[in-house]
C-alpha positions as YAML, in Angstrom:
chain: A
units: angstrom
residues:
- id: 1
  name: MET
  ca: [60.85, -39.62, -72.14]
- id: 2
  name: SER
  ca: [64.43, -37.68, -72.17]
- id: 3
  name: VAL
  ca: [64.74, -36.06, -69.41]
- id: 4
  name: MET
  ca: [66.65, -32.79, -69.31]
- id: 5
  name: MET
  ca: [67.07, -31.99, -65.33]
- id: 6
  name: ALA
  ca: [64.52, -33.35, -62.96]
- id: 7
  name: TRP
  ca: [63.89, -30.61, -59.60]
- id: 8
  name: GLY
  ca: [62.01, -32.88, -56.72]
- id: 9
  name: ASP
  ca: [58.60, -34.41, -58.91]
- id: 10
  name: PHE
  ca: [59.39, -31.83, -61.49]
- id: 11
  name: GLN
  ca: [60.90, -32.56, -64.52]
- id: 12
  name: PHE
  ca: [62.54, -30.44, -67.43]
- id: 13
  name: SER
  ca: [62.14, -32.19, -71.03]
- id: 14
  name: MET
  ca: [61.88, -31.44, -74.37]
- id: 15
  name: SER
  ca: [58.04, -32.85, -74.54]
- id: 16
  name: THR
  ca: [56.72, -31.37, -71.40]
- id: 17
  name: THR
  ca: [58.80, -27.79, -69.77]
- id: 18
  name: GLN
  ca: [61.55, -27.03, -71.89]
- id: 19
  name: TYR
  ca: [64.38, -25.17, -70.86]
- id: 20
  name: GLN
  ca: [65.64, -23.12, -73.62]
- id: 21
  name: ARG
  ca: [68.51, -21.32, -71.47]
- id: 22
  name: LEU
  ca: [70.38, -22.03, -68.12]
- id: 23
  name: LYS
  ca: [71.36, -19.20, -66.21]
- id: 24
  name: THR
  ca: [74.08, -20.10, -63.09]
- id: 25
  name: SER
  ca: [75.28, -17.33, -60.57]
- id: 26
  name: SER
  ca: [77.78, -18.02, -58.24]
- id: 27
  name: SER
  ca: [78.91, -15.40, -55.13]
- id: 28
  name: TRP
  ca: [81.05, -15.11, -52.37]
- id: 29
  name: ARG
  ca: [80.57, -13.58, -49.00]
- id: 30
  name: TRP
  ca: [82.53, -10.82, -47.39]
- id: 31
  name: GLY
  ca: [81.84, -9.11, -44.31]
- id: 32
  name: GLN
  ca: [82.28, -5.45, -43.86]
- id: 33
  name: TYR
  ca: [83.39, -3.06, -41.47]
- id: 34
  name: ASP
  ca: [84.33, 0.88, -40.74]
- id: 35
  name: ARG
  ca: [88.09, 1.80, -39.90]
- id: 36
  name: TYR
  ca: [88.52, 5.36, -38.69]
- id: 37
  name: GLY
  ca: [90.14, 7.43, -41.29]
- id: 38
  name: ARG
  ca: [90.32, 4.55, -44.13]
- id: 39
  name: LYS
  ca: [87.96, 2.85, -46.32]
- id: 40
  name: PRO
  ca: [86.06, 0.55, -44.65]
- id: 41
  name: GLY
  ca: [87.53, -3.28, -44.75]
- id: 42
  name: LYS
  ca: [86.22, -6.44, -45.72]
- id: 43
  name: GLN
  ca: [86.74, -9.76, -43.90]
- id: 44
  name: TYR
  ca: [85.96, -13.36, -46.60]
- id: 45
  name: GLN
  ca: [82.53, -15.15, -44.70]
- id: 46
  name: GLY
  ca: [82.72, -18.25, -47.33]
- id: 47
  name: PRO
  ca: [81.10, -18.85, -50.44]
- id: 48
  name: GLY
  ca: [76.80, -17.56, -50.89]
- id: 49
  name: SER
  ca: [74.32, -19.79, -52.60]
- id: 50
  name: ASP
  ca: [74.45, -20.26, -56.19]
- id: 51
  name: SER
  ca: [71.55, -19.81, -58.59]
- id: 52
  name: LYS
  ca: [70.14, -21.14, -61.38]
- id: 53
  name: THR
  ca: [67.39, -19.53, -63.65]
- id: 54
  name: PHE
  ca: [65.81, -21.26, -66.81]
- id: 55
  name: ASP
  ca: [63.94, -19.64, -69.76]
- id: 56
  name: ILE
  ca: [61.14, -21.95, -70.04]
- id: 57
  name: ALA
  ca: [59.21, -22.45, -73.35]
- id: 58
  name: ILE
  ca: [55.53, -24.78, -72.56]
- id: 59
  name: TYR
  ca: [53.33, -24.88, -75.60]
- id: 60
  name: PRO
  ca: [50.25, -26.91, -74.55]
- id: 61
  name: GLN
  ca: [49.33, -29.96, -76.33]
- id: 62
  name: SER
  ca: [46.82, -31.34, -73.64]
- id: 63
  name: SER
  ca: [44.94, -29.80, -70.80]
- id: 64
  name: SER
  ca: [48.10, -31.62, -68.21]
- id: 65
  name: ASP
  ca: [50.29, -29.17, -69.63]
- id: 66
  name: LEU
  ca: [48.03, -26.64, -68.71]
- id: 67
  name: GLU
  ca: [48.65, -27.64, -65.02]
- id: 68
  name: ILE
  ca: [52.26, -27.08, -65.35]
- id: 69
  name: ILE
  ca: [52.76, -23.59, -63.99]
- id: 70
  name: ASP
  ca: [50.51, -25.07, -61.08]
- id: 71
  name: ASN
  ca: [52.45, -27.88, -60.22]
- id: 72
  name: ILE
  ca: [55.62, -25.68, -60.15]
- id: 73
  name: LYS
  ca: [53.65, -22.86, -57.72]
- id: 74
  name: SER
  ca: [52.64, -26.33, -55.60]
- id: 75
  name: ILE
  ca: [56.10, -27.33, -55.34]
- id: 76
  name: GLY
  ca: [57.11, -23.86, -53.77]
- id: 77
  name: ASN
  ca: [54.23, -24.00, -51.80]
- id: 78
  name: GLN
  ca: [55.57, -26.57, -49.75]
- id: 79
  name: GLY
  ca: [58.41, -24.87, -48.81]
- id: 80
  name: LYS
  ca: [60.23, -27.48, -48.61]
- id: 81
  name: PRO
  ca: [64.07, -27.80, -50.65]
- id: 82
  name: GLN
  ca: [63.94, -30.00, -54.02]
- id: 83
  name: ARG
  ca: [66.61, -32.29, -54.86]
- id: 84
  name: LEU
  ca: [68.37, -31.40, -58.01]
- id: 85
  name: ILE
  ca: [69.45, -33.81, -60.61]
- id: 86
  name: ALA
  ca: [71.42, -33.04, -64.16]
- id: 87
  name: GLY
  ca: [70.82, -35.50, -66.86]
- id: 88
  name: ALA
  ca: [74.18, -36.58, -67.93]
- id: 89
  name: LEU
  ca: [75.46, -39.39, -70.35]
- id: 90
  name: LYS
  ca: [77.88, -42.12, -68.67]
- id: 91
  name: ARG
  ca: [79.65, -44.31, -71.16]
- id: 92
  name: VAL
  ca: [79.35, -48.05, -69.69]
- id: 93
  name: ASN
  ca: [81.25, -50.66, -71.82]
- id: 94
  name: GLY
  ca: [81.26, -48.71, -74.31]
- id: 95
  name: GLN
  ca: [77.83, -47.77, -74.82]
- id: 96
  name: ALA
  ca: [75.87, -44.66, -73.92]
- id: 97
  name: LYS
  ca: [74.07, -44.86, -70.77]
- id: 98
  name: GLY
  ca: [71.63, -42.10, -69.16]
- id: 99
  name: SER
  ca: [72.17, -40.95, -65.51]
- id: 100
  name: GLY
  ca: [72.36, -38.05, -63.41]
- id: 101
  name: LEU
  ca: [74.16, -35.86, -61.23]
- id: 102
  name: ASP
  ca: [72.71, -34.70, -57.94]
- id: 103
  name: LEU
  ca: [73.57, -31.26, -57.19]
- id: 104
  name: GLY
  ca: [72.46, -31.33, -54.17]
- id: 105
  name: LEU
  ca: [69.03, -29.52, -52.63]
- id: 106
  name: TRP
  ca: [67.38, -26.46, -54.23]
- id: 107
  name: VAL
  ca: [64.77, -23.93, -53.54]
- id: 108
  name: LEU
  ca: [62.19, -21.85, -55.40]
- id: 109
  name: GLU
  ca: [63.14, -17.86, -55.27]
- id: 110
  name: LYS
  ca: [61.34, -17.09, -58.14]
- id: 111
  name: LEU
  ca: [58.81, -17.65, -60.88]
- id: 112
  name: ASP
  ca: [57.36, -15.77, -63.94]
- id: 113
  name: THR
  ca: [55.44, -16.72, -66.85]
- id: 114
  name: ASP
  ca: [54.33, -15.03, -70.21]
- id: 115
  name: GLU
  ca: [50.84, -16.33, -72.23]
- id: 116
  name: GLY
  ca: [50.69, -15.93, -75.87]
- id: 117
  name: GLU
  ca: [49.06, -16.73, -78.94]
- id: 118
  name: PHE
  ca: [45.36, -17.38, -77.95]
- id: 119
  name: LEU
  ca: [42.04, -19.64, -79.07]
- id: 120
  name: ASP
  ca: [38.69, -17.98, -78.81]
- id: 121
  name: ASN
  ca: [37.96, -19.73, -75.36]
- id: 122
  name: GLY
  ca: [41.44, -18.08, -73.74]
- id: 123
  name: VAL
  ca: [44.01, -20.71, -73.80]
- id: 124
  name: PRO
  ca: [47.39, -19.80, -74.08]
- id: 125
  name: LEU
  ca: [49.23, -21.87, -76.66]
- id: 126
  name: GLU
  ca: [52.49, -20.68, -75.42]
- id: 127
  name: ILE
  ca: [53.75, -20.21, -72.31]
- id: 128
  name: LYS
  ca: [57.23, -18.75, -71.50]
- id: 129
  name: GLY
  ca: [59.16, -17.64, -68.49]
- id: 130
  name: THR
  ca: [61.63, -17.76, -65.65]
- id: 131
  name: ILE
  ca: [62.30, -20.57, -62.94]
- id: 132
  name: THR
  ca: [64.87, -18.81, -60.47]
- id: 133
  name: ILE
  ca: [65.85, -21.51, -57.49]
- id: 134
  name: SER
  ca: [68.68, -21.63, -55.52]
- id: 135
  name: ASP
  ca: [71.12, -23.51, -53.35]
- id: 136
  name: TYR
  ca: [69.57, -24.99, -50.15]
- id: 137
  name: GLY
  ca: [73.02, -24.72, -48.44]
- id: 138
  name: ASP
  ca: [75.04, -27.82, -46.73]
- id: 139
  name: ASP
  ca: [74.25, -28.31, -43.23]
- id: 140
  name: GLU
  ca: [77.12, -30.00, -42.56]
- id: 141
  name: ILE
  ca: [80.49, -27.87, -41.42]
- id: 142
  name: LYS
  ca: [83.25, -28.96, -43.34]
...
């Protein structure tokens, strides 16, 4: 199985939970202070947290596929940052080898799901949604 990206023990792949779109946001923090008779001033305070939003699609083929959303919730409920590894290819001796790029620790911010196309017993044939994670932040001062 080829892994697109892994967040802790959770893996995005074409055969389980695939993401169809990945949006990355970056921000910068600016403190604001009032000035008499002038517009407020700004002071740069450093980078903000990056966030990633995955548009996901699950097409359940087994009962374990129906547990994927609960597994994501379980990771979020642990309240612990998870390591994010991006799938990548490296060339080694002229051959493409799978490897991963360590993107650091990330936390679950939000999970939205939308189920559709149901069987007569209420089981969805399609589960779509978004997962938003954000950078946990470095504890080291650089």
